[in-house]
C-alpha positions in Angstrom: 0.0 0.0 0.0 2.9 2.4 0.8 4.4 1.8 -2.6 1.1 2.9 -4.3 1.0 5.9 -2.1 4.5 7.0 -3.1 3.7 6.3 -6.8 0.5 8.4 -6.6 2.3 11.2 -4.8 5.1 11.2 -7.4 2.5 11.3 -10.2 0.7 14.2 -8.6 3.9 16.1 -8.3 4.8 15.4 -11.9 1.4 16.7 -13.1 1.7 19.9 -11.0 5.2 20.3 -12.5 3.8 19.9 -16.0 1.2 22.5 -15.2 3.8 24.9 -13.9 6.0 24.7 -17.0 3.1 24.4 -19.5 3.2 26.5 -22.6 0.2 26.5 -24.9 0.5 25.5 -28.5 -0.4 29.0 -29.7 2.0 30.7 -27.3 -0.7 33.1 -26.2 -0.2 34.0 -22.5 -4.0 34.0 -21.8 -4.4 30.5 -23.3 -1.3 29.3 -21.4 -2.8 30.5 -18.1 -6.2 28.9 -18.9 -4.5 25.6 -19.8 -2.3 25.6 -16.7 -5.3 26.2 -14.5 -7.2 23.4 -16.3 -4.3 21.0 -15.7 -4.1 21.9 -12.0 -7.8 21.9 -11.4 -8.3 18.6 -13.2 -5.5 17.0 -11.2 -6.9 18.2 -7.9 -10.5 17.1 -8.8 -9.5 13.6 -10.0 -7.0 12.9 -7.2 -9.6 13.9 -4.6 -12.3 12.0 -6.3 -10.2 8.8 -6.3 -8.5 9.1 -2.9 -10.8 6.4 -1.3 -9.8 3.7 -3.8 -7.9 0.9 -2.0 -8.0 -1.9 -4.6 -4.5 -2.2 -6.0 -5.7 -3.0 -9.5 -8.0 0.0 -9.5 -5.1 2.2 -8.3 -2.9 0.9 -11.1 -5.6 1.5 -13.7 -6.0 5.1 -12.5 -2.2 5.7 -12.4 -1.9 4.3 -16.0 -4.7 6.5 -17.1 -3.1 9.6 -15.6 0.3 8.8 -17.1 -1.3 8.2 -20.5 -3.1 11.6 -20.3 0.2 13.3 -19.3 2.1 11.8 -22.2 -0.6 12.5 -24.7 -0.9 16.1 -23.5 2.9 16.6 -23.7 3.1 15.0 -27.1 0.2 16.9 -28.7 0.5 20.0 -26.6 -3.2 19.8 -25.7 -4.0 19.4 -22.0 -7.7 18.4 -22.6 -8.8 14.8 -23.1 -8.8 13.9 -26.8 -12.2 13.2 -28.2 -13.3 9.6 -28.8 -14.0 8.7 -32.4 -16.3 5.8 -33.3 -15.5 4.3 -36.7 -18.1 5.5 -39.2 -19.2 2.0 -40.2 -19.6 0.9 -36.5 -23.4 1.3 -36.5 -25.9 -1.0 -35.0 -27.5 -3.3 -37.5 -30.5 -4.1 -35.4 -33.5 -1.9 -35.3 -35.9 -1.2 -32.4 -35.1 -1.0 -28.7 -31.9 -3.0 -29.0 -30.3 -0.4 -31.3 -29.7 2.1 -28.4 -28.0 -0.5 -26.3 -25.8 -1.7 -29.2 -24.8 1.9 -30.0 -23.8 2.5 -26.4 -21.7 -0.7 -26.3 -19.9 0.3 -29.5 -19.2 3.7 -28.1 -17.9 2.2 -24.9 -15.7 -0.2 -26.7 -14.2 2.6 -28.8 -13.4 4.7 -25.7 -9.6 4.7 -24.9 -8.2 4.1 -21.5 -7.2 7.7 -20.8 -10.8 9.0 -20.8 -12.4 6.8 -18.1 -12.2 9.5 -15.5 -13.6 12.2 -17.7 -17.2 10.8 -17.8 
């Protein structure tokens, strides 16, 4: 349990460090400030929301998700979660009541790991 605690604290520090040094893609100081605030607020919100989690697997999943989001943000220079794209031909073939359930399942299956906390 202490290993997870240290891992989570290190991740939190890393995210706050990313926010502190963040430069927006456009270079605009106002956009940079908004994006820095977004990163900080999002980190605080999600870490507080998940602080009651004690299951090691769930903790690892959340840590992997956070690390993925950090890496994607740094790579694309966009701090916001990237949108989920459902393939255009992934439509439900059934009609009626079942179609809504099938569409939701397709959407859920297309959703990447790094967006599970964003819901």
